[in-house]
C-alpha positions as CSV (number, residue, x, y, z in Angstrom):
1,M,-0.1,0.0,0.0
2,A,1.6,3.2,-0.9
3,N,-0.7,5.9,0.9
4,L,0.3,9.3,1.3
5,Q,-3.0,10.5,3.2
6,G,-1.6,9.7,6.8
7,F,1.5,11.9,5.9
8,F,-0.6,15.1,4.6
9,Q,-3.1,14.6,7.5
10,E,-1.0,14.1,10.5
11,F,2.4,15.8,9.7
12,N,3.5,18.1,12.3
13,A,5.5,20.7,11.0
14,S,6.8,22.6,14.4
15,K,8.1,18.9,15.9
16,F,9.7,18.6,12.2
17,V,11.6,22.0,12.7
18,L,12.3,21.3,16.4
19,F,13.8,18.1,16.0
20,T,15.5,18.3,12.9
21,S,17.7,21.4,14.5
22,L,18.5,19.8,17.4
23,L,19.8,16.9,15.5
24,L,22.3,19.1,13.4
25,F,23.0,21.1,16.3
26,S,24.2,18.2,18.6
27,I,26.0,16.5,15.7
28,L,28.1,20.0,14.8
29,F,28.6,20.6,18.8
30,T,30.2,17.1,19.1
31,L,32.2,17.3,16.2
32,Q,33.4,20.9,17.8
33,L,34.2,19.4,21.2
34,D,36.5,16.4,19.4
35,Q,38.0,19.2,17.1
36,V,37.3,17.5,13.9
37,I,35.7,21.1,12.4
38,H,37.0,24.4,13.8
39,W,34.1,26.7,13.6
40,S,33.2,29.9,15.4
41,W,30.6,29.1,18.1
42,W,28.2,31.0,16.6
43,S,28.5,28.8,13.5
44,I,27.6,25.9,15.6
45,F,24.7,27.2,16.9
46,A,23.2,28.3,13.7
47,P,20.6,25.0,13.6
48,L,19.1,27.0,16.7
49,W,19.4,30.2,15.2
50,I,17.1,29.0,11.9
51,W,14.6,27.4,14.5
52,K,14.1,30.7,16.6
53,G,14.1,32.4,13.2
54,I,11.4,30.2,12.0
55,A,9.4,30.6,14.8
56,I,9.7,34.4,15.5
57,A,8.8,35.2,11.7
58,G,5.9,32.6,12.3
59,A,4.5,34.3,15.2
60,G,4.7,37.8,13.5
61,V,2.8,36.5,10.4
62,G,0.1,34.9,12.7
63,S,-0.3,37.9,14.7
64,Y,-0.7,40.1,11.5
65,V,-3.7,37.4,10.2
66,W,-5.2,37.6,13.6
67,W,-5.4,41.3,13.7
68,R,-6.3,41.8,10.2
69,R,-9.3,39.0,10.8
70,P,-11.4,40.5,13.6
71,Q,-14.2,37.8,13.0
72,S,-11.5,35.3,14.3
73,R,-11.4,36.9,17.7
74,L,-15.2,35.2,18.4
75,N,-14.1,32.0,17.8
76,T,-13.1,30.3,20.8
77,E,-10.9,27.6,19.4
78,E,-9.1,30.3,17.1
79,Y,-8.2,32.6,20.3
80,I,-7.0,29.5,22.1
81,Q,-4.5,28.8,19.4
82,Y,-3.4,32.5,18.9
83,K,-3.0,32.7,22.8
84,A,-0.9,29.3,22.8
85,M,1.5,30.4,19.8
86,L,2.0,33.8,22.1
87,I,2.8,31.8,25.0
88,S,5.4,29.5,23.0
89,L,6.9,32.7,21.2
90,A,7.5,33.6,24.8
91,V,9.5,30.4,25.6
92,H,11.0,30.4,22.5
93,L,12.7,34.1,22.9
94,L,13.8,33.1,26.3
95,L,15.4,29.8,25.0
96,L,17.0,32.3,22.2
97,M,18.5,34.7,25.3
98,F,19.8,31.6,26.6
99,E,21.5,30.2,23.3
100,L,22.9,33.8,22.6
101,L,24.6,33.8,26.1
102,T,25.6,30.5,25.9
103,A,27.5,30.8,22.3
104,D,28.9,34.3,23.9
105,N,30.4,32.3,26.8
106,L,31.7,29.6,24.7
107,D,33.5,32.1,22.5
108,A,34.8,34.9,25.0
109,R,34.4,33.2,28.1
110,R,33.0,36.7,29.8
111,H,30.5,35.6,32.2
112,M,29.7,33.1,34.7
113,W,27.6,30.2,33.9
114,I,24.9,30.8,36.7
115,L,24.3,34.2,35.2
116,V,23.8,32.2,31.4
117,F,21.6,29.8,32.9
118,I,18.9,32.2,34.4
119,P,16.7,32.6,31.4
120,L,16.5,28.4,31.2
121,V,15.8,28.3,34.7
122,F,13.1,31.1,34.4
123,V,11.8,29.2,31.2
124,S,11.6,26.0,33.6
125,I,9.9,28.2,36.5
126,I,7.0,29.4,34.1
127,S,6.7,26.1,32.3
128,I,4.8,24.6,35.3
129,A,2.1,27.0,34.7
130,I,2.2,26.6,31.1
131,C,1.6,22.8,31.5
132,V,-1.0,23.2,33.9
133,W,-2.6,25.8,31.2
134,S,-2.0,23.3,28.5
135,V,-3.7,20.5,30.5
136,R,-7.0,22.4,31.1
137,H,-7.1,23.6,27.4
138,D,-6.2,20.3,25.8
139,R,-2.8,21.7,24.1
140,S,0.4,19.8,23.6
141,F,3.4,20.6,25.8
142,E,6.3,18.5,25.3
143,L,9.1,21.2,25.4
144,E,7.7,22.8,28.3
145,L,7.0,19.5,30.4
146,F,11.0,18.9,29.7
147,C,12.0,22.2,30.9
148,A,9.8,21.7,34.1
149,V,10.9,18.5,35.1
150,N,14.9,19.1,34.6
151,I,14.6,22.8,36.8
152,L,17.0,21.4,39.4
153,Q,19.3,19.7,36.8
154,F,19.9,23.1,35.2
155,V,20.7,24.6,38.6
156,F,23.4,21.7,39.1
157,L,24.9,22.3,35.8
158,A,25.4,25.7,36.1
159,L,27.2,25.3,39.5
160,K,29.3,22.4,38.3
161,L,30.6,24.4,35.4
162,D,31.3,27.3,37.9
163,G,33.1,25.1,39.9
164,I,31.0,26.0,43.1
165,I,30.4,22.5,43.3
166,F,32.9,19.7,43.2
167,W,30.8,16.8,42.7
168,S,31.6,13.9,39.8
169,W,29.2,14.1,36.7
170,E,27.7,11.0,37.9
171,I,26.1,12.5,41.0
172,T,25.5,15.9,39.0
173,F,23.3,14.2,36.6
174,I,21.2,12.7,39.6
175,P,17.8,14.6,38.7
176,L,18.4,13.3,34.8
177,W,19.0,9.7,36.3
178,I,15.8,10.1,38.2
179,V,13.4,11.5,35.1
180,L,14.9,8.4,33.1
181,C,14.3,5.8,35.5
182,I,10.7,7.1,35.7
183,S,10.5,6.8,32.2
184,L,12.1,3.6,31.9
185,V,9.3,2.1,34.2
186,G,6.8,3.9,31.7
187,V,8.4,2.0,28.7
188,L,8.3,-1.6,30.7
189,Y,4.5,-0.7,31.4
190,T,3.9,-0.2,27.6
191,I,5.9,-3.5,26.7
192,I,4.0,-5.7,29.2
193,F,0.8,-4.3,28.3
194,A,1.4,-4.7,24.6
195,G,2.5,-8.1,25.4
196,I,-0.5,-8.9,27.0
197,L,-2.9,-7.7,24.1
198,L,-0.7,-9.7,21.9
199,R,-2.0,-13.0,23.9
200,M,-5.7,-11.9,24.3
201,P,-8.1,-13.3,21.4
202,D,-10.6,-11.1,21.8
203,V,-8.6,-7.9,20.9
204,N,-8.8,-6.6,17.5
205,A,-5.5,-6.1,15.1
206,D,-6.0,-2.4,15.1
207,Q,-5.5,-2.1,19.2
208,R,-2.9,-5.0,19.0
209,R,-0.9,-3.0,16.2
210,S,-1.2,0.6,18.0
211,S,0.0,-0.7,21.6
212,T,3.0,-2.7,19.7
213,N,4.0,0.4,17.9
214,S,3.7,2.7,21.2
215,A,6.0,0.1,22.7
216,L,8.2,0.1,20.3
217,G,8.2,3.9,19.9
218,Y,9.0,4.8,23.6
219,S,11.6,2.5,23.7
220,F,13.7,3.7,20.8
221,L,13.1,7.2,22.7
222,V,13.8,6.1,26.2
223,V,16.9,3.5,26.0
224,P,19.2,5.5,23.6
225,L,18.6,8.3,26.0
226,L,20.0,6.2,29.0
227,V,22.4,4.8,27.1
228,F,23.7,8.3,26.1
229,L,23.8,9.6,29.7
230,V,25.9,6.4,30.5
231,L,28.4,7.3,28.2
232,L,28.3,11.0,28.5
233,T,28.9,10.6,32.2
234,N,32.0,8.3,31.8
235,K,33.2,10.4,29.2
236,L,33.2,13.4,31.3
237,D,34.7,11.6,34.3
238,K,37.2,10.2,32.2
239,T,36.8,6.6,32.9
240,V,36.3,5.7,29.7
241,K,38.3,6.8,26.2
242,I,35.9,7.8,23.4
243,S,35.3,10.7,21.4
244,Y,32.4,13.2,22.1
245,F,30.7,12.0,18.7
246,A,30.8,8.4,19.8
247,A,29.0,9.2,23.4
248,T,26.3,11.3,21.7
249,S,25.2,8.9,19.1
250,P,22.4,7.3,21.2
251,L,20.8,11.1,21.6
252,F,21.5,11.2,17.2
253,L,19.0,8.1,17.1
254,T,16.7,9.7,19.4
255,F,16.4,12.8,17.5
256,F,15.8,10.8,14.3
257,T,13.3,8.5,15.8
258,L,11.7,11.8,16.9
259,I,12.0,13.2,13.6
260,I,10.1,10.3,11.7
261,T,7.2,10.3,14.2
262,S,6.6,13.9,13.6
263,F,5.0,12.6,10.0
264,G,2.5,10.6,12.0
265,T,1.8,12.8,15.0
266,R,-1.4,15.2,15.0
267,G,-1.5,18.1,16.7
268,G,0.6,21.2,16.3
269,N,-0.7,25.2,16.6
270,Q,-2.1,25.9,13.1
271,Y,-1.6,29.9,13.5
272,W,2.0,29.6,12.6
273,F,2.4,31.7,9.7
274,G,-1.6,32.4,10.0
275,L,-1.9,29.3,7.5
276,R,-5.2,28.2,10.2
277,K,-5.0,24.9,8.8
278,P,-2.3,22.1,8.2
279,P,0.9,23.0,6.6
280,C,0.3,20.1,3.8
281,Q,-3.0,21.0,3.2
282,F,-2.3,24.6,2.9
283,L,0.4,24.0,0.4
284,F,-2.1,22.0,-1.6
285,G,-4.4,24.8,-1.9
286,V,-1.3,27.1,-3.4
287,C,-0.5,24.6,-5.7
288,P,-3.6,22.7,-6.9
289,C,-1.5,20.3,-9.2
290,L,-0.1,18.9,-6.1
291,Q,-3.3,17.6,-5.3
292,L,-3.1,14.5,-7.6
293,F,-0.3,13.2,-5.2
294,G,-2.3,13.8,-1.9
295,N,-5.6,12.5,-3.0
296,V,-4.4,9.1,-4.4
297,S,-3.5,6.2,-3.1
298,Y,-2.9,2.7,-4.8
299,S,-3.3,-0.8,-3.6
300,L,-1.1,-3.2,-5.6
301,Y,-1.5,-6.7,-4.7
302,T,-2.2,-10.3,-6.7
303,T,-4.8,-13.0,-6.8
304,N,-4.7,-16.1,-8.1
305,N,-7.4,-16.7,-10.9
306,N,-6.9,-19.9,-13.2
307,N,-3.1,-19.7,-12.2
308,R,-2.8,-16.3,-13.4
309,D,-1.8,-13.0,-11.4
310,T,-3.9,-10.1,-11.7
311,N,-2.7,-6.7,-10.4
312,R,-5.7,-4.5,-9.4
313,M,-4.8,-0.9,-8.8
314,E,-7.5,0.9,-6.2
315,P,-7.6,4.7,-6.0
316,E,-9.1,6.7,-3.0
317,V,-9.8,10.2,-2.8
318,D,-10.7,11.7,1.0
319,I,-8.4,14.2,2.3
320,F,-9.8,17.6,0.9
321,P,-13.2,18.5,1.8
322,G,-15.3,18.5,-1.5
323,K,-13.5,15.9,-3.0
324,K,-15.6,12.7,-4.1
325,K,-14.2,9.7,-3.9
326,N,-13.7,7.8,-7.0
327,K,-14.9,4.1,-7.4
328,K,-12.8,1.2,-7.1
329,A,-11.7,-0.3,-10.4
330,E,-13.2,-2.9,-11.5
331,K,-12.3,-6.3,-13.4
332,T,-13.9,-6.6,-16.3
333,V,-15.4,-10.3,-16.5
334,A,-15.8,-12.1,-19.8
335,P,-19.5,-13.9,-20.2
336,V,-19.2,-17.6,-20.3
337,I,-21.0,-19.4,-23.1
338,T,-22.1,-23.1,-22.9
339,L,-22.2,-24.9,-26.2
340,E,-24.2,-28.2,-26.0
341,M,-23.9,-30.7,-28.8
342,P,-27.0,-32.3,-30.0
343,D,-28.2,-36.0,-29.5
């Protein structure tokens, strides 16, 4: 089955931009630490600048569309989406401030790290309130949740980098160890639950497939993160001799998995750039000639009929509103003629 329908309906552009930027930044950062490349730190942070630039430009265009459309202020759903976009913009601006201070400190060493981490700690504090607001309004809050649960870890990192505390890195990462252990318990629960569903005969195939995919997805997210933390701790404590790129390679796998899952993840604020619809559907509205690739899905399979294989193609159209479904292509059957011989 070659079906682009799920891709166009469930593609989350925000997560794709976020995790792609983080993947590229982590690769450049580790190569710089290993002295494979010798770029300036401002160039190393370029993927993050692109991410923040897209977010700021998207919020600016979305705000312009909001004020040009007074009737949208009467729509409760659009008002919540616009408010969520402004909250996300505030978080992105604070993260941009932290990234600017970090790049400047790595380049010139002119600040204490505790001062550099102040915007990130402030983001973690306000993320707690943002998570509560998101739960009440049924909004996604992955980035805010990550910042909220790691506020103590950010403080420990700043104190460790300034030499105020002299703990080993294994002890410094204790808050992150706790978060990953709790996440690992959740992964074990999803694996056990998926195994139970596979052994129950009265569960349909869709539920089994969904539980299995969830167990595999969480495993590819949490287990590489745990391996990454173990390798990084040993690298910083100098108990093993590996490069930073090798120690960070499990994190690359996690980011790559998140990029793949962004193609099948619903959600995302549709008010970025004032689209007010999923980005792929907006693209098809701008370029109608591309609708052919989004509306049609082909199913190719073989059937045995008198020891001959017959390929059949079935087009389906159901993404865009107002489009009628095409009827399935029917196979022509030749009439059977019986000849009787006279007695």
